[in-house]
N, C-alpha and C positions, 0 to 999 in steps of 0.2 A: 699721293704717292710718296712713301718714305724714302729719304736719301740713304746712301750706302751706310753711313755711320749709324743712323737710326735703325736700319734693318739689322746691322751687325749687333747693336745693343739688344734688340729683340731676340735675336738668335742666342745671344749670351744668356739672357734671362731664361729662355726656354731650356737651354742646356743645363744650367745650374739647377733648375727644377727637376730635370731628369736625374741628375746626380743625387739630388736630395731624396728622390724616391727610392734609392738603393740603400738608404741609411737606416730606415726604420723610424725611430722616435723623432717627432717634430722638433724637439729641443736641440737636435743636432743640425738643423737646417741653417740657422743663423751663423754658427761657427763655420760651417761648410762654405757659405757664401763669402764670408770674410776671408777665409783661407785661400780659396781659389782666386778671389779678387786680388789679394795681396801678392800672390804668385805672379799674376798677370801684369801688375803695375810695375813701372820702372823702379829701380832701387838696387843698390849694390848688394844688400844683404837680405836673404829671404828666410831667415829664422823668425821665430814667432814674434818676439818683441818689436823689431822694426816694422814687421808687417802690420801688427796691431796699431802702431803709431801712424802708419800711412792710411789705413782704411777707416780708423775711428779715432782721430787725434784728440777729441774731447773726453774720451773715456778709455784711455790706454790701459790702466791696470785691470779694469773689468774685462775689456776685450781680450787682453793677453791671457787672463785666467781662463776664460771660456774656450779660447782657441787651444791653449795648452792641454786642457782636459780633453777636448775633442780629439786631439792628435795622439796624446800619450796614453789615455786611459779608456776612452769610450769604446765599447765592444762592437764596432761596426766592421763590416766585411770589405777589406780593401779589394778583393777580387771582384766583388759585385760592382764597385766603382769603375774598375778597369773594363768590365764588360760594357757598361754604359758608354765609356769613352771610345771603346772599339767600335761599337755600333754607330756612334755619331760620326766617326771618320769614314766608315766604309762607303757610305752613300756618295759624298763628294769625291772620294778616292777613285771609284770606278768610272768617273767621268774621264779619267786619264788612262783607262785600261783596267783589266782584271788584276787581282792580286797575283803576282808572279812568283813570290817567294815568301816562305816563313824563315826569317833570319834568326839564328841562335847566336847569342853573343853574351858577354858579361862586361861589367864596368867596375872600376875600383874607386874607393874613397880613402885616400890617405888619412890616417888617424894617429894621434898620440895617445899613450896610455894603454891600459889593458881592459877597461871596463865596458866600453861600447860593445854592444852585442855583435859577435862574430869577428871581432878584430883579432888579427894574428899577423905574424910575419909570413907573407905569401907574395906571389907575383902580383904586381899592381901595374896594369896596362897603362894607366895615366902617367906613371913614373918610368915605365919601361924596365923595371927591375924588382927584385924582392925587397919588400919593405912592410912596415906596419900599416895595415889597411883592412877595410871591409870590401867584400866583392858581392855584387848582385848579379844573378843570372836572369836573362830575359829572352823572350821570343817576340819578334816584331813581324807584322804583316807589311809587305812592301810591293810597290811597283816602281817604274822609272821616275815617277813624279811625286809620290807620297809614301810615307812610312810612319809607323808608330809602334812602340813596344806595347804589347797586349797581354803579356804575362811577365811577372817581376817578382823575384824571391831572393832573399839573402842566402848566400852560401854559408853554412855553419861548419867551420873546420872541425875535424875530429877532436881536437883538443878542447873545443867548446862542447861538442855533442856528448862527451863523456864526463863533463865536469858539472855535477848536480848543483853545486853552490852557485856557480856563475850562471847557470841556466835559470835557476829560481830568481836570482837578482835581476836578470834581464827579461824575465817573463817569457822565456822560450816555451812553446806549447809542450806539454808532457809527452804527447804521442809522436813528437818529431824525432826521428833518428838520423844518424849521419847518412848523407848521400853525397856522392861526388857531383861535380858540376854537370857532367853529362847525364847523370841520372835525374837531376833536377830538371834539366832541359827536356829530357825525354818525357817526364811526367807532365810538363807544361804543354808539350806538343800533343800528347794523348788527350789532355783536358780540352784543348782547342778543337781537336777532332770531335770529341763527344759533344761539344757545344755547337757544332755545325758551322764553324768558321770556314769560309771558302778555302778548300785545300790547295796547296801549292808545293812545289819542291822545297826541301829544307836546304838552306845555305848556312855553312858554319866554317870557322877557321880550323886549323889543325889541332887546336886544343880540344876540340870535340871530334872532328872527323877522323883523327888518327886512332880513335878507340873503335875496334872492330865490333864490339858489342853494341855500341851506339848505332853504327851503320846497319847492322843486322836487325836491330829493333825497328828502325825506320822502314826497312823493307818489309818486315812482318806486318807493320801497321799500314802498308800499302802506299807509302810516301816515297817518291823519288827524292834524290838528293844530289847536290854538288858541294862537296866538303873538302876542305884543305887536308892534306896529309904531309908527313915529313919525308924528306928525301931518303931517309934510311928505311922507310916502309918497303916491304918486299912484295914482288908480284911475278907471275909467270909471263914471259914475253908473248907477243901475239902468236896464236896458234899452238902454244904449249900448255901443258897441264901436268900435274903430278902423275907418276906411273900408277896403273891400276893395281889392286891387291895382288900379292904373289899367288902363283898357281897353287891350288890345293893338291896335295899329294896323297890324300886319303887317310891321314892320321891326325887326330885331334880336331879342333875347330878350324873351319876354313878361314883364312885371313880375310878381313873385311876393310882394312884401312888402306888408303892410297899411300904412295911411297915417293920418297926422294932417293936419289943415288948420289954417289960421289961426283958423277959427271952430269947429273940432271938435277939442278937446283934452281930455285927462283933467284931473281936479281933485285938489287935495290932500285928504286925509281930513278935515282941519280945515274946508275949504270945504264938503265934503259934509255934515259934521255940522251946521254953522251953517245950512245950507239946509233942514234938516228942520223940519217943522211941530211945534208943541207937542204935538200928539196922538201923535207918534211915540215919545215918551218914557214909560217905565214905571219905577216904583219896584220894585226887587227886593231881597229880603233873602237873603243867601247863607249866613250862619252866625251863631251866637251867639258873640260875643267876650267878653272879660273885663269889658267895660264895657257889655254889652248887645248888641242885634241889630246886625249889620253890614249896612247897606243903602245904596243909592244909586240914581240914575236911569240907565237904560240905553236905548239904541235899537239896532236891528239892521236891516240891509238887505243886498241882494245887489249885489255890484260885481265888476268885472273888474280885477285888479291891472294896472298899466300900465307897469311898469318896463321900459324899453327895448323895448317891444313893436313899435316901428316897424322893428325889425330881424328880426321874426318873419314867418312866412308865414301865420299865423292868430292870432286874438286869444287871450289867455290865458283859461282857463275861469273861470266865475263862482265866487266864494267868498262866504262870509258875512263881513260887517263888523260887529263889536260895538263900541259906543262908550259910554263912561261920562262923564256930565256931572253931577257932584254939584250938588244944589240950592244956590244961592247963589254958586257959582263963576262967574267971568267967562267961562270957555270950557271945552270938554271937556278932561278930564285924561288919559284913556287910550283906546287903540284896539287892537283885536285882529282878525286875519284868521283865519278858521276854514274847514276843509274837512269839518266834521261834517255829517251829513245835514240838509237843510232842515227836516225834521220835528222836530229837536231843540228842545225848549222853551227859551224865553228864560231861565227860571230855571236849567235844567240847564247851559246854555251859560255863564251868569255864574258858577255854582259851579265849573265846570271852569277857567275863566279865572282865578279867584281862588284856586285850590288851591295856588298857589305859596307861600302863607303857611306851609304845612306844612314846606317845605324850609327856609325862613328860620328857623323854630323849631328844626328838626333841627340846623342848623348852630350855632345859639345854644347848644343843649344839648351838642352835640359839643365845643364850645369851653369852655363854662363848667363842664360836669360831667365831661368825659372827656379834656380836654387836647389836643384836635386841634391847637391852635395853640401847644402847649408844646414842640414838637420843637426841639432845640437844635443838631442836626447841620447839615451843609452839603451833603450828598450826595444824588444822585438816588434811590439805592436806599433810604437811610434815610428820606427824605421819604415815599416811597410805602409802605414797610413800616409806619411809624408811623401813617399815615393809614388803611391797611387794618385795622390792629388796633384803632384807635379806633372805626372803623365796625363792626367785628366785636363789640366790647364793647357798643356802642350797639344792635346788632341783638339781642343777648340781652335787654337791658332792654326794647327795643321789643316783642319777642315776649312777654315777661312782662306788659307793660302790655296787649297785645292779648288776653291770656287773660281779661281782665276786661271786663265790660259795665256801664257804658261804660269805656273804657280809663282807667287811673289816671294821675295825674301821675308824672313820673319820680322825684320825691322819695319816692314810696311804696315804691319798690324799693331804695332805698339802705339798707345797702350790699349788693352782690352777695355770695353765699356764696363761701367760699374753698376752693380745692382742698386736699387733704390735704397736710400738711407745711408749710403757710404760716401763721404766726401774726402778725397785724398788731400794730404797736406799741400798747401800752396794754392789750392783752387779757391774760387770765390766762396766765401762763407766759412772757410776753414779757420780753426783757432790759431 
């Protein structure tokens, strides 16, 4: 009967073999094993040279060369690797319940210089301000216990998308055109649907949710959502809607567009929130944090989003509006629109809206533990290859964590077992 460490090593071997099956040529299998192992091993830096020194200290130059070629130049499909990682996690994940959300998010990588693919002065969430950085858009599958990014793509700013010289130097695919972040995310969501990933409501912050076209596209795709919106977003109060088209008087074309009037206009979400009576607010606890229960005050109501509806022939459908107003704050702090059924409890709605914390934690661990932000190359292919393998390594650790009830901290799993033939520095037999 194998002990837990031996069983984990066997699962790691089987997982690496499945990843290798997505690569095509067998000459890529060795560098893959070295790279994933290097990502899983302890070490402050997860760029290629220090990883090569850890996994193969007797042959560092040769190992470095093969790993560099594998990441920067070899034409394998990063999306295929992500599919293997996704499928590996889903089994252990459902032990803790079904997939309850597809979480759309992005993460920034501060950068100096102008030559790394996609780098530009833009908002960087890591820094909380505009700065020079790269930004990757992702979609994660999640429940209360397990989560994993399963789609991952660099956002290419318009200044890059229209610059042929920089595109060629960075190896940006010729058929890639400029897309906003919400358009990238929508394409990822549609691809996951086509691949048969278990469907779940889409969760996103206001950077995505405040775009009406994004919300409408999710509805067209048959997906419910709970998405952040800004306080300036307008909506019709409960029970109200734009006026019907003006009466036709028999001359010209009959009017078809709904109307607003000077006295009949939508309100901002902030106005709607401030008009609610004190009895509308409920205290909800959504999870236990490291410092105790996470709780706040929330209210919900039914509204009709009003964005440019005067150009429509009918009012927009009603949606749920969720508002957070922490006790002691001068005004509400967060707003969400939701197309979940009206029968969804307030507690469930709040838990789903707040589930984005899992992705923030995933990105922190991907960077701090697995070196997602340690890639030193400048090219499009290398950026996505490195990202896919970091996520693949994280998927193995997430699946191991999910085998436990409750799931263990990531540190419990350090370090991952090694494939045969690799001896980390400092172990018996190392040079």
